N, CA, C and O atoms as a CHARMM CRD file, in Angstrom:
* protein
*
  280
    1    1 ASP  N      0.85300  -1.17500   0.00000 PROA 1      0.00000
    2    1 ASP  CA     0.00000   0.00000   0.00000 PROA 1      0.00000
    3    1 ASP  C      0.89900   1.23800   0.00000 PROA 1      0.00000
    4    1 ASP  O      1.61400   1.48700   0.97000 PROA 1      0.00000
    5    2 LEU  N      0.86300   2.01300  -1.08600 PROA 2      0.00000
    6    2 LEU  CA     1.67700   3.22400  -1.18400 PROA 2      0.00000
    7    2 LEU  C      1.02200   4.41200  -0.49800 PROA 2      0.00000
    8    2 LEU  O      1.70700   5.33400  -0.05500 PROA 2      0.00000
    9    3 GLY  N     -0.29200   4.39200  -0.41300 PROA 3      0.00000
   10    3 GLY  CA    -1.00100   5.50400   0.19800 PROA 3      0.00000
   11    3 GLY  C     -2.49300   5.34000   0.07200 PROA 3      0.00000
   12    3 GLY  O     -2.97700   4.44000  -0.61500 PROA 3      0.00000
   13    4 SER  N     -3.21700   6.21000   0.73700 PROA 4      0.00000
   14    4 SER  CA    -4.67400   6.15700   0.65500 PROA 4      0.00000
   15    4 SER  C     -5.22900   7.56100   0.83700 PROA 4      0.00000
   16    4 SER  O     -4.58300   8.45300   1.38700 PROA 4      0.00000
   17    5 GLY  N     -6.45200   7.71800   0.35100 PROA 5      0.00000
   18    5 GLY  CA    -7.14800   8.98400   0.46200 PROA 5      0.00000
   19    5 GLY  C     -8.59200   8.73400   0.82400 PROA 5      0.00000
   20    5 GLY  O     -8.94900   7.64000   1.26300 PROA 5      0.00000
   21    6 SER  N     -9.41900   9.73300   0.64200 PROA 6      0.00000
   22    6 SER  CA   -10.83400   9.61700   1.00000 PROA 6      0.00000
   23    6 SER  C    -11.57200   8.58300   0.16700 PROA 6      0.00000
   24    6 SER  O    -12.46600   7.90200   0.66900 PROA 6      0.00000
   25    7 PHE  N    -11.19700   8.46000  -1.12000 PROA 7      0.00000
   26    7 PHE  CA   -11.95100   7.60800  -2.02600 PROA 7      0.00000
   27    7 PHE  C    -11.11300   6.54300  -2.71300 PROA 7      0.00000
   28    7 PHE  O    -11.61500   5.83400  -3.58500 PROA 7      0.00000
   29    8 SER  N     -9.84000   6.41500  -2.33500 PROA 8      0.00000
   30    8 SER  CA    -8.99600   5.46500  -3.05800 PROA 8      0.00000
   31    8 SER  C     -7.82300   4.98700  -2.22200 PROA 8      0.00000
   32    8 SER  O     -7.48600   5.55900  -1.18500 PROA 8      0.00000
   33    9 ASN  N     -7.21600   3.91700  -2.71100 PROA 9      0.00000
   34    9 ASN  CA    -5.95400   3.40500  -2.19200 PROA 9      0.00000
   35    9 ASN  C     -5.01700   3.26700  -3.37600 PROA 9      0.00000
   36    9 ASN  O     -5.46000   3.00900  -4.49500 PROA 9      0.00000
   37   10 VAL  N     -3.71600   3.43800  -3.13600 PROA 10     0.00000
   38   10 VAL  CA    -2.72300   3.31000  -4.19600 PROA 10     0.00000
   39   10 VAL  C     -1.78500   2.16300  -3.82400 PROA 10     0.00000
   40   10 VAL  O     -1.25000   2.10500  -2.71700 PROA 10     0.00000
   41   11 TYR  N     -1.60100   1.25100  -4.78500 PROA 11     0.00000
   42   11 TYR  CA    -0.77600   0.06500  -4.57400 PROA 11     0.00000
   43   11 TYR  C      0.33700   0.01000  -5.60600 PROA 11     0.00000
   44   11 TYR  O      0.21300   0.56800  -6.69600 PROA 11     0.00000
   45   12 LEU  N      1.42300  -0.66500  -5.25800 PROA 12     0.00000
   46   12 LEU  CA     2.53500  -0.88800  -6.16400 PROA 12     0.00000
   47   12 LEU  C      2.35900  -2.23900  -6.84200 PROA 12     0.00000
   48   12 LEU  O      2.20800  -3.25800  -6.16800 PROA 12     0.00000
   49   13 PHE  N      2.37800  -2.25300  -8.17600 PROA 13     0.00000
   50   13 PHE  CA     2.27000  -3.48200  -8.95600 PROA 13     0.00000
   51   13 PHE  C      3.49400  -3.61800  -9.84200 PROA 13     0.00000
   52   13 PHE  O      4.06600  -2.62200 -10.28700 PROA 13     0.00000
   53   14 LYS  N      3.89300  -4.86400 -10.09700 PROA 14     0.00000
   54   14 LYS  CA     4.98300  -5.15400 -11.02500 PROA 14     0.00000
   55   14 LYS  C      4.40400  -5.75600 -12.29200 PROA 14     0.00000
   56   14 LYS  O      3.42900  -6.50500 -12.24300 PROA 14     0.00000
   57   15 SER  N      5.00700  -5.42900 -13.42500 PROA 15     0.00000
   58   15 SER  CA     4.58500  -5.96700 -14.71000 PROA 15     0.00000
   59   15 SER  C      4.85500  -7.46300 -14.76600 PROA 15     0.00000
   60   15 SER  O      5.90600  -7.92100 -14.31900 PROA 15     0.00000
   61   16 ARG  N      3.92500  -8.21900 -15.30300 PROA 16     0.00000
   62   16 ARG  CA     4.14600  -9.66100 -15.48500 PROA 16     0.00000
   63   16 ARG  C      5.16500  -9.92400 -16.58700 PROA 16     0.00000
   64   16 ARG  O      5.94700 -10.87000 -16.49700 PROA 16     0.00000
   65   17 GLN  N      5.15800  -9.09000 -17.62900 PROA 17     0.00000
   66   17 GLN  CA     6.08300  -9.25200 -18.74200 PROA 17     0.00000
   67   17 GLN  C      7.49900  -8.82900 -18.37400 PROA 17     0.00000
   68   17 GLN  O      8.47100  -9.43300 -18.82800 PROA 17     0.00000
   69   18 ASN  N      7.61300  -7.79200 -17.55200 PROA 18     0.00000
   70   18 ASN  CA     8.92100  -7.27500 -17.16600 PROA 18     0.00000
   71   18 ASN  C      8.85900  -6.88100 -15.68800 PROA 18     0.00000
   72   18 ASN  O      8.48500  -5.75300 -15.36600 PROA 18     0.00000
   73   19 PRO  N      9.22500  -7.80400 -14.78500 PROA 19     0.00000
   74   19 PRO  CA     9.12200  -7.52500 -13.34700 PROA 19     0.00000
   75   19 PRO  C      9.91300  -6.30600 -12.86900 PROA 19     0.00000
   76   19 PRO  O      9.68500  -5.82800 -11.75800 PROA 19     0.00000
   77   20 LYS  N     10.83800  -5.79600 -13.68800 PROA 20     0.00000
   78   20 LYS  CA    11.56100  -4.58000 -13.30600 PROA 20     0.00000
   79   20 LYS  C     10.68800  -3.33600 -13.44300 PROA 20     0.00000
   80   20 LYS  O     10.96800  -2.30700 -12.82700 PROA 20     0.00000
   81   21 MET  N      9.63000  -3.42900 -14.25200 PROA 21     0.00000
   82   21 MET  CA     8.70200  -2.30500 -14.43000 PROA 21     0.00000
   83   21 MET  C      7.69800  -2.31200 -13.28400 PROA 21     0.00000
   84   21 MET  O      7.03100  -3.31400 -13.02400 PROA 21     0.00000
   85   22 LYS  N      7.60700  -1.17700 -12.60900 PROA 22     0.00000
   86   22 LYS  CA     6.68800  -1.04700 -11.48000 PROA 22     0.00000
   87   22 LYS  C      5.68700   0.06300 -11.77800 PROA 22     0.00000
   88   22 LYS  O      6.00500   1.05500 -12.43300 PROA 22     0.00000
   89   23 TYR  N      4.47700  -0.13200 -11.28300 PROA 23     0.00000
   90   23 TYR  CA     3.39400   0.81600 -11.52600 PROA 23     0.00000
   91   23 TYR  C      2.66700   1.12600 -10.22500 PROA 23     0.00000
   92   23 TYR  O      2.43700   0.23400  -9.40900 PROA 23     0.00000
   93   24 ALA  N      2.31000   2.37400 -10.03600 PROA 24     0.00000
   94   24 ALA  CA     1.43100   2.77200  -8.94200 PROA 24     0.00000
   95   24 ALA  C      0.01400   2.73600  -9.50300 PROA 24     0.00000
   96   24 ALA  O     -0.27900   3.39400 -10.50200 PROA 24     0.00000
   97   25 VAL  N     -0.86100   1.97100  -8.86300 PROA 25     0.00000
   98   25 VAL  CA    -2.24400   1.83300  -9.33300 PROA 25     0.00000
   99   25 VAL  C     -3.18600   2.36400  -8.25800 PROA 25     0.00000
  100   25 VAL  O     -3.22100   1.87300  -7.12900 PROA 25     0.00000
  101   26 LYS  N     -3.95200   3.38800  -8.65200 PROA 26     0.00000
  102   26 LYS  CA    -4.96100   3.95300  -7.75600 PROA 26     0.00000
  103   26 LYS  C     -6.25500   3.18300  -7.98600 PROA 26     0.00000
  104   26 LYS  O     -6.73000   3.07600  -9.11700 PROA 26     0.00000
  105   27 ILE  N     -6.82100   2.65100  -6.91200 PROA 27     0.00000
  106   27 ILE  CA    -8.06800   1.88800  -7.00100 PROA 27     0.00000
  107   27 ILE  C     -9.14500   2.63800  -6.23000 PROA 27     0.00000
  108   27 ILE  O     -9.01300   2.90300  -5.03500 PROA 27     0.00000
  109   28 MET  N    -10.22500   2.97600  -6.95200 PROA 28     0.00000
  110   28 MET  CA   -11.35500   3.68700  -6.35500 PROA 28     0.00000
  111   28 MET  C    -12.58000   2.78600  -6.38000 PROA 28     0.00000
  112   28 MET  O    -12.88300   2.15800  -7.39400 PROA 28     0.00000
  113   29 PHE  N    -13.27500   2.72900  -5.25800 PROA 29     0.00000
  114   29 PHE  CA   -14.46000   1.90300  -5.14600 PROA 29     0.00000
  115   29 PHE  C    -15.66100   2.68100  -5.66400 PROA 29     0.00000
  116   29 PHE  O    -16.00500   3.72900  -5.11700 PROA 29     0.00000
  117   30 LYS  N    -16.30000   2.17900  -6.70900 PROA 30     0.00000
  118   30 LYS  CA   -17.39700   2.89900  -7.36600 PROA 30     0.00000
  119   30 LYS  C    -18.52700   3.24700  -6.41100 PROA 30     0.00000
  120   30 LYS  O    -19.13200   4.31200  -6.53300 PROA 30     0.00000
  121   31 GLU  N    -18.81900   2.37100  -5.46800 PROA 31     0.00000
  122   31 GLU  CA   -19.94600   2.63400  -4.57000 PROA 31     0.00000
  123   31 GLU  C    -19.70900   3.86300  -3.69700 PROA 31     0.00000
  124   31 GLU  O    -20.66200   4.42300  -3.15600 PROA 31     0.00000
  125   32 ASP  N    -18.44900   4.29300  -3.55100 PROA 32     0.00000
  126   32 ASP  CA   -18.12200   5.47500  -2.75700 PROA 32     0.00000
  127   32 ASP  C    -18.13100   6.76200  -3.57300 PROA 32     0.00000
  128   32 ASP  O    -17.93400   7.84400  -3.01900 PROA 32     0.00000
  129   33 LEU  N    -18.35800   6.66100  -4.88700 PROA 33     0.00000
  130   33 LEU  CA   -18.22800   7.81700  -5.76900 PROA 33     0.00000
  131   33 LEU  C    -19.58800   8.33400  -6.22700 PROA 33     0.00000
  132   33 LEU  O    -20.44400   7.56300  -6.66100 PROA 33     0.00000
  133   34 ASN  N    -19.77300   9.64400  -6.12500 PROA 34     0.00000
  134   34 ASN  CA   -20.98400  10.26000  -6.66900 PROA 34     0.00000
  135   34 ASN  C    -20.60000  11.00200  -7.95000 PROA 34     0.00000
  136   34 ASN  O    -19.44000  10.97100  -8.36100 PROA 34     0.00000
  137   35 ALA  N    -21.54900  11.65500  -8.56700 PROA 35     0.00000
  138   35 ALA  CA   -21.30900  12.33700  -9.84800 PROA 35     0.00000
  139   35 ALA  C    -20.24000  13.42100  -9.71900 PROA 35     0.00000
  140   35 ALA  O    -19.42100  13.59000 -10.62300 PROA 35     0.00000
  141   36 GLU  N    -20.23800  14.14800  -8.61900 PROA 36     0.00000
  142   36 GLU  CA   -19.24700  15.21400  -8.42000 PROA 36     0.00000
  143   36 GLU  C    -17.84000  14.63000  -8.31100 PROA 36     0.00000
  144   36 GLU  O    -16.89800  15.16000  -8.90100 PROA 36     0.00000
  145   37 ILE  N    -17.70200  13.56200  -7.57400 PROA 37     0.00000
  146   37 ILE  CA   -16.39200  12.91800  -7.41900 PROA 37     0.00000
  147   37 ILE  C    -15.93600  12.33700  -8.75200 PROA 37     0.00000
  148   37 ILE  O    -14.76100  12.44800  -9.10000 PROA 37     0.00000
  149   38 LEU  N    -16.84300  11.72200  -9.50200 PROA 38     0.00000
  150   38 LEU  CA   -16.48100  11.18100 -10.81400 PROA 38     0.00000
  151   38 LEU  C    -15.97700  12.28000 -11.74700 PROA 38     0.00000
  152   38 LEU  O    -15.04600  12.05500 -12.52100 PROA 38     0.00000
  153   39 GLN  N    -16.57800  13.45800 -11.68300 PROA 39     0.00000
  154   39 GLN  CA   -16.12000  14.58600 -12.48800 PROA 39     0.00000
  155   39 GLN  C    -14.69600  14.98100 -12.09100 PROA 39     0.00000
  156   39 GLN  O    -13.86500  15.25100 -12.95800 PROA 39     0.00000
  157   40 LEU  N    -14.41300  15.01600 -10.79500 PROA 40     0.00000
  158   40 LEU  CA   -13.06500  15.33900 -10.32400 PROA 40     0.00000
  159   40 LEU  C    -12.05500  14.28100 -10.76200 PROA 40     0.00000
  160   40 LEU  O    -10.92200  14.60900 -11.11400 PROA 40     0.00000
  161   41 VAL  N    -12.45800  13.02900 -10.73900 PROA 41     0.00000
  162   41 VAL  CA   -11.57800  11.93900 -11.18800 PROA 41     0.00000
  163   41 VAL  C    -11.26300  12.11500 -12.66800 PROA 41     0.00000
  164   41 VAL  O    -10.10700  11.99300 -13.07400 PROA 41     0.00000
  165   42 ASN  N    -12.27100  12.39900 -13.47000 PROA 42     0.00000
  166   42 ASN  CA   -12.05400  12.60800 -14.90900 PROA 42     0.00000
  167   42 ASN  C    -11.12500  13.79800 -15.16200 PROA 42     0.00000
  168   42 ASN  O    -10.27700  13.73900 -16.05300 PROA 42     0.00000
  169   43 GLU  N    -11.27400  14.86500 -14.39700 PROA 43     0.00000
  170   43 GLU  CA   -10.39600  16.02300 -14.53800 PROA 43     0.00000
  171   43 GLU  C     -8.95800  15.66200 -14.14500 PROA 43     0.00000
  172   43 GLU  O     -8.00900  16.09500 -14.79800 PROA 43     0.00000
  173   44 GLU  N     -8.80100  14.87700 -13.09100 PROA 44     0.00000
  174   44 GLU  CA    -7.46400  14.44100 -12.67000 PROA 44     0.00000
  175   44 GLU  C     -6.79400  13.63000 -13.77300 PROA 44     0.00000
  176   44 GLU  O     -5.61500  13.83100 -14.06200 PROA 44     0.00000
  177   45 VAL  N     -7.53200  12.72400 -14.38500 PROA 45     0.00000
  178   45 VAL  CA    -6.98800  11.90100 -15.47200 PROA 45     0.00000
  179   45 VAL  C     -6.56200  12.78400 -16.64000 PROA 45     0.00000
  180   45 VAL  O     -5.47900  12.59500 -17.19400 PROA 45     0.00000
  181   46 GLU  N     -7.39600  13.74200 -17.02000 PROA 46     0.00000
  182   46 GLU  CA    -7.05800  14.64100 -18.13200 PROA 46     0.00000
  183   46 GLU  C     -5.78700  15.42400 -17.84300 PROA 46     0.00000
  184   46 GLU  O     -4.93900  15.58000 -18.72300 PROA 46     0.00000
  185   47 ILE  N     -5.64900  15.91500 -16.62100 PROA 47     0.00000
  186   47 ILE  CA    -4.45400  16.68600 -16.25500 PROA 47     0.00000
  187   47 ILE  C     -3.22200  15.78600 -16.24900 PROA 47     0.00000
  188   47 ILE  O     -2.19100  16.15000 -16.81400 PROA 47     0.00000
  189   48 LEU  N     -3.31300  14.62400 -15.62200 PROA 48     0.00000
  190   48 LEU  CA    -2.16900  13.71300 -15.57100 PROA 48     0.00000
  191   48 LEU  C     -1.71900  13.29200 -16.96500 PROA 48     0.00000
  192   48 LEU  O     -0.52200  13.15100 -17.21500 PROA 48     0.00000
  193   49 ALA  N     -2.66700  13.09200 -17.86800 PROA 49     0.00000
  194   49 ALA  CA    -2.33100  12.66900 -19.23400 PROA 49     0.00000
  195   49 ALA  C     -1.53300  13.74200 -19.97100 PROA 49     0.00000
  196   49 ALA  O     -0.78300  13.42100 -20.89300 PROA 49     0.00000
  197   50 MET  N     -1.68000  15.01200 -19.58200 PROA 50     0.00000
  198   50 MET  CA    -0.96700  16.10700 -20.24200 PROA 50     0.00000
  199   50 MET  C      0.43500  16.32900 -19.68300 PROA 50     0.00000
  200   50 MET  O      1.27900  16.93200 -20.34600 PROA 50     0.00000
  201   51 LEU  N      0.68600  15.85000 -18.47600 PROA 51     0.00000
  202   51 LEU  CA     1.95300  16.14800 -17.80300 PROA 51     0.00000
  203   51 LEU  C      3.07200  15.22200 -18.24600 PROA 51     0.00000
  204   51 LEU  O      2.86300  14.03200 -18.48000 PROA 51     0.00000
  205   52 ASP  N      4.26100  15.79300 -18.35600 PROA 52     0.00000
  206   52 ASP  CA     5.45800  15.01900 -18.68700 PROA 52     0.00000
  207   52 ASP  C      6.62600  15.65900 -17.96100 PROA 52     0.00000
  208   52 ASP  O      7.22900  16.61600 -18.44800 PROA 52     0.00000
  209   53 HSD  N      6.93800  15.11700 -16.78500 PROA 53     0.00000
  210   53 HSD  CA     7.99600  15.68000 -15.95600 PROA 53     0.00000
  211   53 HSD  C      8.65200  14.55000 -15.16700 PROA 53     0.00000
  212   53 HSD  O      7.95600  13.64500 -14.70700 PROA 53     0.00000
  213   54 PRO  N      9.97500  14.58000 -15.00200 PROA 54     0.00000
  214   54 PRO  CA    10.66200  13.48500 -14.31000 PROA 54     0.00000
  215   54 PRO  C     10.26300  13.30800 -12.84100 PROA 54     0.00000
  216   54 PRO  O     10.48200  12.23500 -12.27900 PROA 54     0.00000
  217   55 ASN  N      9.68800  14.32500 -12.21300 PROA 55     0.00000
  218   55 ASN  CA     9.28600  14.22700 -10.80900 PROA 55     0.00000
  219   55 ASN  C      7.80200  13.94300 -10.62000 PROA 55     0.00000
  220   55 ASN  O      7.30100  13.97300  -9.49600 PROA 55     0.00000
  221   56 ILE  N      7.09800  13.66900 -11.71400 PROA 56     0.00000
  222   56 ILE  CA     5.66900  13.36600 -11.64900 PROA 56     0.00000
  223   56 ILE  C      5.44600  11.99900 -12.27600 PROA 56     0.00000
  224   56 ILE  O      5.96500  11.70700 -13.35300 PROA 56     0.00000
  225   57 VAL  N      4.67300  11.16500 -11.59400 PROA 57     0.00000
  226   57 VAL  CA     4.35800   9.83600 -12.11200 PROA 57     0.00000
  227   57 VAL  C      3.65400   9.97200 -13.45500 PROA 57     0.00000
  228   57 VAL  O      2.74700  10.79100 -13.59800 PROA 57     0.00000
  229   58 ASN  N      4.06300   9.17700 -14.44000 PROA 58     0.00000
  230   58 ASN  CA     3.42300   9.20500 -15.76100 PROA 58     0.00000
  231   58 ASN  C      2.09700   8.46100 -15.73600 PROA 58     0.00000
  232   58 ASN  O      1.99000   7.36900 -15.17700 PROA 58     0.00000
  233   59 TYR  N      1.09800   9.06700 -16.34600 PROA 59     0.00000
  234   59 TYR  CA    -0.20400   8.40800 -16.50500 PROA 59     0.00000
  235   59 TYR  C     -0.09400   7.42600 -17.66800 PROA 59     0.00000
  236   59 TYR  O      0.38600   7.78400 -18.74400 PROA 59     0.00000
  237   60 ILE  N     -0.54000   6.18200 -17.45000 PROA 60     0.00000
  238   60 ILE  CA    -0.48100   5.15700 -18.49200 PROA 60     0.00000
  239   60 ILE  C     -1.87700   4.89500 -19.05900 PROA 60     0.00000
  240   60 ILE  O     -2.09800   5.06300 -20.25900 PROA 60     0.00000
  241   61 GLU  N     -2.81500   4.48600 -18.21100 PROA 61     0.00000
  242   61 GLU  CA    -4.17200   4.19800 -18.67700 PROA 61     0.00000
  243   61 GLU  C     -5.12400   4.07600 -17.50100 PROA 61     0.00000
  244   61 GLU  O     -4.70700   4.00100 -16.34600 PROA 61     0.00000
  245   62 SER  N     -6.40500   4.05700 -17.81800 PROA 62     0.00000
  246   62 SER  CA    -7.46600   3.84500 -16.83600 PROA 62     0.00000
  247   62 SER  C     -8.37800   2.74300 -17.34200 PROA 62     0.00000
  248   62 SER  O     -8.54500   2.55500 -18.54700 PROA 62     0.00000
  249   63 PHE  N     -8.96600   2.01900 -16.39800 PROA 63     0.00000
  250   63 PHE  CA    -9.98000   1.04300 -16.75700 PROA 63     0.00000
  251   63 PHE  C    -10.85500   0.78600 -15.54600 PROA 63     0.00000
  252   63 PHE  O    -10.56000   1.25800 -14.44800 PROA 63     0.00000
  253   64 GLU  N    -11.91400   0.05000 -15.74000 PROA 64     0.00000
  254   64 GLU  CA   -12.83100  -0.24000 -14.63900 PROA 64     0.00000
  255   64 GLU  C    -13.40800  -1.62500 -14.78000 PROA 64     0.00000
  256   64 GLU  O    -13.44300  -2.20000 -15.86700 PROA 64     0.00000
  257   65 ASP  N    -13.86900  -2.16000 -13.63900 PROA 65     0.00000
  258   65 ASP  CA   -14.64600  -3.39100 -13.63400 PROA 65     0.00000
  259   65 ASP  C    -15.98000  -3.06700 -12.96000 PROA 65     0.00000
  260   65 ASP  O    -16.32600  -1.89400 -12.82300 PROA 65     0.00000
  261   66 GLU  N    -16.72200  -4.06700 -12.54500 PROA 66     0.00000
  262   66 GLU  CA   -18.04200  -3.81400 -11.96500 PROA 66     0.00000
  263   66 GLU  C    -17.98700  -2.99300 -10.67000 PROA 66     0.00000
  264   66 GLU  O    -18.90400  -2.22700 -10.37600 PROA 66     0.00000
  265   67 ARG  N    -16.90000  -3.16100  -9.89800 PROA 67     0.00000
  266   67 ARG  CA   -16.82600  -2.54600  -8.58200 PROA 67     0.00000
  267   67 ARG  C    -15.83600  -1.38900  -8.46200 PROA 67     0.00000
  268   67 ARG  O    -15.99400  -0.53400  -7.59100 PROA 67     0.00000
  269   68 ASN  N    -14.83200  -1.35100  -9.31300 PROA 68     0.00000
  270   68 ASN  CA   -13.72300  -0.41800  -9.11600 PROA 68     0.00000
  271   68 ASN  C    -13.33800   0.34800 -10.36100 PROA 68     0.00000
  272   68 ASN  O    -13.58800  -0.08800 -11.48500 PROA 68     0.00000
  273   69 LEU  N    -12.72000   1.50700 -10.14100 PROA 69     0.00000
  274   69 LEU  CA   -12.02000   2.25400 -11.18400 PROA 69     0.00000
  275   69 LEU  C    -10.52700   2.10600 -10.89500 PROA 69     0.00000
  276   69 LEU  O    -10.10900   2.18500  -9.74000 PROA 69     0.00000
  277   70 PHE  N     -9.73100   1.89400 -11.92500 PROA 70     0.00000
  278   70 PHE  CA    -8.28700   1.72900 -11.76900 PROA 70     0.00000
  279   70 PHE  C     -7.57000   2.77600 -12.61000 PROA 70     0.00000
  280   70 PHE  O     -6.34000   2.81800 -12.62600 PROA 70     0.00000
């Protein structure tokens, strides 16, 4: 567990194809999110996708299942 917030937890994952590659994955539980929070999440994704700086984690992708946003 790398960290947690009001609506999510962040975990460290390693790539199956290349175990040297590590990723921080934010997991948000859909049942805890309302329309306002979803809008903020979408804005965060848009901002992260635009950033390119060595001191900021790179945004790779987002996806969801029945219960969670990743």
